[in-house]
C-alpha positions in Angstrom: 80.3 103.5 85.2 80.1 99.8 86.9 77.3 99.4 89.6 78.6 98.0 93.0 75.7 97.8 94.8 72.1 99.5 94.8 69.7 99.6 97.8 65.6 100.9 97.0 66.1 104.0 94.9 69.7 104.4 95.7 72.9 103.2 93.6 76.6 103.1 94.4 78.6 102.9 91.5 82.4 103.3 90.7 82.9 106.7 89.5 84.7 107.8 86.2 83.8 110.4 83.8 80.6 112.2 84.1 80.1 110.3 87.5 83.2 111.3 88.8 82.6 114.8 87.9 79.2 114.7 89.8 80.9 113.3 92.9 83.7 116.1 92.8 80.7 118.7 92.4 79.6 116.9 95.7 82.4 117.5 97.0 82.9 121.2 96.3 79.4 121.6 97.6 79.9 119.8 101.0 83.5 121.0 101.7 83.9 124.2 99.9 80.2 125.9 99.8 79.0 124.4 103.0 82.0 123.4 105.0 84.1 126.7 104.5 87.1 125.1 102.5 89.4 127.3 101.0 89.7 124.4 98.2 89.4 120.4 98.8 91.2 119.3 95.7 94.9 118.2 96.3 97.2 115.9 94.1 96.0 112.6 95.1 92.5 112.2 93.2 94.0 110.4 90.0 96.0 107.6 92.0 92.2 106.5 93.9 89.2 105.1 92.6 85.9 106.8 93.6 82.5 106.1 94.5 79.8 107.7 93.7 76.1 107.4 95.5 73.1 108.5 93.7 69.0 108.2 93.8 66.7 107.5 91.5 66.7 111.0 90.0 70.6 111.2 89.4 71.2 113.2 92.6 74.4 112.8 94.2 74.2 112.1 97.9 77.6 110.6 98.8 80.8 110.1 97.5 84.5 109.0 98.7 87.7 107.9 97.6 89.7 104.7 98.2 93.4 103.5 97.7 94.8 100.4 98.4 98.2 99.9 99.7 100.8 97.1 100.0 102.8 96.5 103.3 105.0 99.3 104.0 103.9 101.3 101.2 101.3 103.8 103.1 104.2 106.8 103.1 102.4 107.4 99.4 99.0 107.9 101.2 97.3 111.4 101.3 96.9 111.2 105.0 100.5 111.0 105.1 100.9 114.7 104.8 99.3 115.5 107.9 100.5 112.5 110.0 103.9 110.4 110.4 102.3 106.8 109.5 106.0 105.1 110.5 103.9 102.6 112.8 101.1 102.2 110.5 103.7 101.4 107.5 104.9 98.3 109.6 101.6 96.8 109.0 102.1 93.4 107.6 98.5 93.4 105.4 97.2 95.1 102.7 95.9 98.7 103.9 92.9 100.6 102.3 92.8 104.5 102.9 89.1 106.4 102.6 89.2 110.0 101.5 87.0 113.2 101.2 83.9 111.0 102.3 81.1 113.3 102.1 77.2 113.1 102.1 74.6 115.6 100.8 72.8 117.4 103.6 69.5 116.1 102.5 70.8 112.2 102.7 71.6 112.4 106.4 68.7 110.1 107.4 71.4 107.3 107.7 70.4 105.5 104.5 73.1 106.7 102.6 76.0 106.2 105.0 74.6 102.7 105.4 75.1 101.8 101.6 78.7 103.5 102.0 79.2 101.2 104.5 77.8 98.4 102.7 80.2 99.3 99.6 83.3 99.6 101.8 82.9 96.0 103.0 82.5 94.5 99.6 85.5 96.6 98.4 87.6 95.3 101.8 86.5 91.6 100.9 87.3 91.7 97.4 90.7 93.4 97.8 91.8 91.2 101.1 92.5 94.5 103.0 93.2 93.9 106.4 93.4 97.4 107.6 91.2 100.5 106.7 92.3 103.9 107.7 91.6 107.5 106.9 90.9 111.1 108.5 87.9 111.5 110.1 86.6 115.5 110.1 85.1 117.7 113.1 83.9 121.1 111.4 85.6 124.3 111.9 89.0 124.8 113.5 88.2 126.2 116.9 89.2 122.9 119.1 87.0 123.9 122.1 83.3 122.7 121.0 85.2 119.4 120.3 86.6 119.1 123.7 84.3 116.6 124.8 84.3 114.2 121.9 88.2 114.5 121.8 88.5 113.5 125.3 86.0 110.6 125.0 88.2 109.4 122.0 91.6 109.4 124.1 89.9 107.6 127.2 88.0 104.7 124.9 89.1 104.8 121.5 92.9 105.4 121.7 95.3 103.4 119.2 97.9 101.4 121.3 101.8 102.9 121.0 103.0 100.4 118.4 100.0 101.5 115.9 99.4 105.4 116.9 100.4 108.0 114.2 103.0 110.5 114.7 103.0 114.3 114.7 103.5 115.9 111.4 101.2 118.6 110.6 101.8 122.5 111.9 98.9 122.5 114.4 97.9 120.0 116.2 95.5 119.6 119.6 96.0 116.6 122.2 93.3 114.4 122.4 92.8 114.4 126.3 90.7 116.1 128.9 87.6 114.7 130.7 84.4 113.9 128.3 82.0 115.2 130.7 78.6 113.7 130.1 79.2 110.4 127.6 76.1 111.0 125.9 76.9 114.3 124.8 80.6 113.5 123.9 79.6 110.2 121.9 76.7 112.2 119.9 79.5 115.2 118.7 81.2 112.2 116.9 80.9 112.5 113.2 78.6 109.5 111.9 81.3 108.2 109.7 83.9 108.0 112.8 81.0 106.3 115.1 80.5 103.5 112.2 84.3 102.9 112.3 84.4 103.0 116.5 81.5 100.3 116.3 83.9 98.0 114.3 86.5 98.2 116.7 88.5 101.4 115.2 91.2 103.3 116.9 92.4 106.8 116.7 95.8 108.6 117.2 96.3 110.9 120.3 95.9 114.0 118.6 93.9 115.9 116.3 95.2 118.0 113.1 94.0 121.7 112.5 93.7 121.9 109.1 92.6 125.7 108.0 92.4 124.9 104.2 89.8 122.6 105.0 88.3 124.4 107.8 88.2 121.3 109.7 90.0 119.5 112.5 90.5 115.8 111.9 91.8 112.8 113.5 93.5 109.7 111.9 91.2 106.6 112.6 92.3 103.1 111.9 90.3 99.5 112.0 92.0 96.7 112.4 89.5 94.4 109.8 90.6 90.9 111.3 89.6 92.1 114.5 86.0 93.3 114.3 83.7 91.9 116.7 81.9 88.7 115.5 78.6 90.0 115.6 79.5 93.3 113.8 81.4 91.5 111.4 78.4 89.4 110.5 76.0 92.4 110.4 78.4 93.7 107.8 78.3 91.4 105.4 74.8 90.5 105.7 74.6 94.4 104.7 76.9 94.1 101.9 76.1 90.5 100.5 72.9 89.9 101.8 71.7 87.2 104.7 
């Protein structure tokens, strides 16, 4: 169980064996027990590498999986089941998909997320990835409560047509409309998605309604070479120290 990074009493490690079992148990708790998913298991775990963040007492705080793709290979990604990734498939560099990201309710003070972002930064640097992508989830399958957030994404963070994912899922919702109060719209965004957007991330033009996972999600993409310089320096300091 290789340690990737530690901060205070938290440690992030590559999850294998018993650590992977703890990561999967956290996923089950977050997505099924608390999130109402029918099941969160799919056929992609074996092809991915997994990260688990724990505290000093061995309690699972955060987990996610990642997978690296060479140019043109993103059709094998998990998110390709819900999105047509033909445009992303033309990306010339390596792409990294992040999936099944979850944080325990007792760890939502932001520290576990900060460590996870630091780990992602290290992984990106070490693998020479130039694109980060994955599904960012909103709770439930009713689009109406998320309408301001969806409209905000459409107005401020929609991907250019040459990168935008196409539609593949049976149920989708356009990202459109009026965001209303921008403070309310931004506050309704999932924390991980806010972090991606702060790196210059963009999303597609629609959300997918995923009834098995009891979520709605959008595909988010971050061109890692285009992260604003101030943000890039802050990320490197977070991951490697000043």
